[in-house]
VEXFIFI-706238 format. One record per residue (C-alpha): x, y, z. Coordinates in steps of 0.25 Angstrom, whole numbers, padded with zeros to 4 digits, always signed. Layout:
REM VEXFIFI-706238
XYZ ...
END
This chain:
REM VEXFIFI-706238
-0108-0355+0837 -0101-0363+0826 -0106-0375+0819 -0096-0386+0817 -0104-0394+0808 -0100-0394+0793 -0109-0386+0784 -0115-0389+0771 -0107-0396+0761 -0107-0384+0752 -0101-0376+0763 -0089-0386+0764 -0076-0382+0757 -0073-0391+0745 -0062-0401+0747 -0056-0410+0736 -0061-0424+0737 -0052-0435+0743 -0044-0444+0735 -0053-0456+0739 -0065-0449+0734 -0058-0445+0721 -0053-0459+0718 -0067-0464+0721 -0074-0455+0711 -0063-0458+0701 -0065-0473+0703 -0080-0471+0702 -0078-0463+0689 -0070-0474+0683 -0080-0484+0688 -0092-0476+0681 -0084-0477+0668 -0083-0492+0669 -0098-0494+0673 -0101-0485+0661 -0093-0494+0652 -0098-0507+0658 -0113-0502+0657 -0111-0498+0643 -0107-0512+0639 -0118-0519+0648 -0130-0511+0644 -0128-0514+0629 -0125-0529+0632 -0138-0533+0640 -0148-0523+0636 -0158-0522+0647 -0150-0528+0659 -0137-0522+0654 -0143-0508+0654 -0149-0509+0668 -0136-0516+0673 -0127-0504+0667 -0136-0494+0673 -0137-0500+0687 -0122-0502+0687 -0120-0487+0684 -0131-0483+0694 -0124-0492+0705 -0110-0485+0702 -0116-0471+0702 -0124-0473+0715 -0113-0482+0722 -0102-0471+0719 -0111-0461+0725 -0113-0469+0738 -0098-0474+0738 -0092-0460+0738 -0104-0453+0746 -0106-0442+0736 -0113-0440+0722 -0099-0439+0716 -0098-0454+0718 -0110-0455+0708 -0105-0444+0698 -0091-0450+0696 -0096-0464+0691 -0107-0457+0683 -0097-0448+0676 -0088-0460+0673 -0100-0468+0668 -0105-0456+0659 -0091-0454+0653 -0089-0468+0650 -0103-0470+0644 -0102-0458+0635 -0088-0461+0630 -0094-0475+0627 -0105-0469+0618 -0095-0463+0608 -0093-0470+0595 -0078-0473+0592 -0072-0469+0579 -0073-0484+0574 -0088-0483+0576 -0088-0492+0588 -0098-0488+0599 -0102-0494+0613 -0116-0489+0614 -0127-0492+0603 -0138-0482+0601 -0149-0490+0609 -0159-0487+0620 -0151-0495+0630 -0138-0487+0627 -0146-0474+0630 -0152-0479+0642 -0138-0483+0647 -0133-0469+0644 -0144-0461+0649 -0148-0470+0661 -0133-0470+0666 -0133-0455+0666 -0146-0454+0673 -0141-0464+0683 -0128-0456+0685 -0136-0443+0688 -0146-0451+0697 -0135-0457+0705 -0127-0445+0706 -0139-0437+0711 -0145-0448+0721 -0131-0452+0725 -0126-0450+0740 -0123-0436+0741 -0114-0431+0752 -0122-0426+0764 -0116-0416+0775 -0114-0423+0788 -0123-0418+0799 -0137-0418+0804 -0150-0417+0796 -0153-0404+0790 -0168-0404+0794 -0172-0393+0803 -0181-0401+0813 -0169-0409+0819 
END
């Protein structure tokens, strides 16, 4: 007796992602960098509202990317772009210029954005195997 249903996702052979999925993740990576840059400028301009707006924009992008691509990689790609952009913006230039000041709002933006990235990548829509329920009573 053979079962024609596909097994667990772990038992499936690895396939390279499609060109569309790769392009979507690269686009989300770049969009994450843009949102990180915009958020770093907005959070410093209007302190309480700007910080909340910047973090809400980042969370919306992370969670929206997960739902748009149908997997957690859609949340990880913009989160990686956001983190790289924000970390690069924290470094001081040789001329002494810097974008972030040493204030509580800046640390809330950095740590809050990283926490949101982890939360959205964890809670985001993960791929589920097609098939019936795994409950025994059904």
